[in-house]
C-alpha positions in Angstrom: 94.4 -56.0 45.0 91.2 -55.2 46.8 87.8 -55.4 45.0 87.4 -51.6 45.2 90.8 -51.1 43.6 90.0 -53.6 40.9 86.8 -51.8 40.2 88.5 -48.4 40.0 91.1 -49.8 37.6 88.3 -51.3 35.4 86.5 -47.9 35.4 89.7 -46.1 34.3 90.3 -48.6 31.5 86.7 -48.2 30.3 87.1 -44.4 30.2 90.4 -44.6 28.4 89.0 -47.2 26.0 86.3 -44.7 24.9 88.9 -42.1 24.0 90.3 -44.2 21.1 87.0 -43.9 19.3 85.7 -40.7 17.5 83.4 -38.7 19.8 80.2 -39.6 17.8 80.9 -43.3 18.6 81.7 -43.0 22.2 79.3 -44.5 24.7 77.9 -41.8 26.9 78.0 -42.1 30.7 74.8 -43.6 32.3 72.0 -41.2 33.0 71.8 -42.0 36.8 72.4 -39.3 39.4 75.6 -40.0 41.4 73.7 -41.2 44.5 71.4 -43.5 42.5 74.4 -44.9 40.5 76.3 -45.6 43.8 73.3 -47.4 45.4 72.5 -49.5 42.4 76.1 -50.3 41.7 76.7 -51.4 45.3 73.6 -53.6 45.4 74.4 -55.2 42.1 78.0 -55.7 43.1 76.9 -57.4 46.3 74.6 -59.7 44.3 77.4 -60.4 41.7 80.0 -61.2 44.4 77.6 -63.6 46.1 76.8 -65.3 42.9 80.5 -65.5 42.0 81.2 -67.0 45.5 78.5 -69.6 44.7 80.1 -70.6 41.4 83.5 -71.0 43.1 82.3 -73.6 45.6 82.2 -77.2 44.4 79.1 -78.1 46.3 77.1 -75.1 44.9 75.5 -72.3 46.8 75.7 -72.1 50.5 73.2 -70.1 52.6 75.5 -67.1 52.9 76.0 -66.8 49.1 72.2 -67.2 48.5 71.4 -64.6 51.2 73.9 -62.2 49.7 72.5 -62.6 46.2 68.9 -62.3 47.5 69.6 -59.2 49.5 71.6 -57.6 46.7 68.9 -58.2 44.1 66.2 -57.0 46.5 68.0 -53.8 47.2 68.7 -53.2 43.5 65.1 -53.7 42.6 63.9 -51.5 45.4 66.4 -48.7 44.5 65.3 -48.9 40.8 61.6 -48.9 41.8 62.0 -45.9 44.2 64.3 -43.6 42.4 65.1 -44.5 38.8 63.8 -41.3 37.5 66.9 -40.2 35.5 67.3 -43.4 33.6 65.8 -43.5 30.1 62.6 -45.6 30.0 64.3 -48.2 27.8 67.4 -48.5 30.1 65.2 -48.7 33.2 63.1 -51.5 31.6 66.3 -53.4 30.6 67.9 -53.2 34.0 64.7 -54.1 35.8 64.2 -57.1 33.4 67.7 -58.4 34.1 67.3 -58.1 37.9 63.9 -59.8 37.7 65.4 -62.6 35.6 68.1 -63.1 38.2 65.6 -63.1 41.0 63.5 -65.6 39.1 66.5 -67.9 38.6 67.0 -67.9 42.4 63.3 -68.6 42.9 63.5 -71.5 40.4 66.2 -73.0 42.7 63.9 -72.7 45.7 64.9 -69.2 47.1 62.0 -67.0 47.9 62.4 -63.3 48.9 59.4 -61.9 50.8 58.8 -58.2 51.2 56.4 -57.0 53.9 55.5 -53.4 52.9 51.8 -52.6 53.4 51.1 -55.9 55.2 48.9 -55.9 58.3 51.1 -56.5 61.3 50.3 -58.9 64.1 52.6 -59.6 67.0 52.5 -63.3 66.2 54.3 -62.8 62.9 57.9 -64.0 62.6 59.4 -60.6 61.9 62.0 -58.5 63.7 60.4 -55.0 64.4 63.1 -52.4 64.5 60.8 -49.5 65.2 57.1 -48.9 66.1 56.1 -45.6 64.7 52.8 -43.7 65.5 51.0 -42.8 62.2 47.8 -40.8 62.3 45.0 -42.3 60.2 46.0 -45.9 60.4 43.2 -48.2 61.4 45.6 -50.9 62.7 49.3 -51.8 62.8 50.8 -52.0 59.3 54.3 -52.6 58.0 55.5 -49.3 56.7 58.9 -50.4 55.4 60.8 -53.6 54.9 64.4 -52.9 56.0 65.5 -56.5 55.2 63.3 -59.1 53.5 62.4 -62.5 54.8 64.2 -65.2 52.8 63.1 -68.8 52.4 65.1 -71.7 50.9 62.9 -74.6 49.9 60.2 -73.4 52.3 62.6 -73.1 55.3 63.2 -69.5 56.6 66.9 -68.7 56.4 66.6 -65.0 57.2 64.1 -63.2 59.4 62.7 -60.0 57.9 63.3 -56.7 59.6 60.5 -54.1 59.4 59.3 -50.7 60.6 55.7 -50.9 61.8 53.2 -48.0 61.9 50.6 -48.1 64.5 47.5 -45.9 65.0 48.1 -42.9 67.2 46.5 -43.1 70.6 43.1 -41.3 70.6 43.3 -38.0 72.4 40.8 -38.1 75.2 38.9 -34.8 75.5 39.6 -32.7 78.5 36.6 -33.0 81.0 34.6 -29.9 81.9 33.7 -31.3 85.3 34.6 -28.8 88.0 35.3 -26.0 85.5 32.8 -23.2 85.7 34.3 -20.9 83.1 37.6 -19.4 82.3 39.3 -16.5 83.9 38.0 -14.2 81.1 34.4 -15.0 82.1 34.9 -13.7 85.6 
């Protein structure tokens, strides 16, 4: 059975299990919007699968499992920080605390996840730039968005970050008056 099919079976069992209880004792569905629930569930599922793969290997976590867990946790945190508006405040704090604890456990084992949003960009940085985007009002090149974080294991980079960089718009040079002795309206 595929992981998706197992997940659907589990969801149906959970829904049916709620029906055996009186309505006042049933657990209500989560307060996430469908798009938010899908994004958070996918990110958490990715992290969970990576951690489960780590547990199944006798030698412990490989780079692939750690990268999967790191990326999944990072995406879940980012999704929660950007659009968790329909969760109750207590639920949002609990989910955020759990994800932060998971990320801290990985950090304690030497895995560092580095986000680059808002960082001044220099061409000498070890980052993969996906897009340079003109942004008015920027004094210098700045990372606008981290698409994929940089990940380090015991100080060694195991994943290069991918970013979108904003750069100042080229200054518009004023049109010269030289040789122009008035417009057609003046004649």
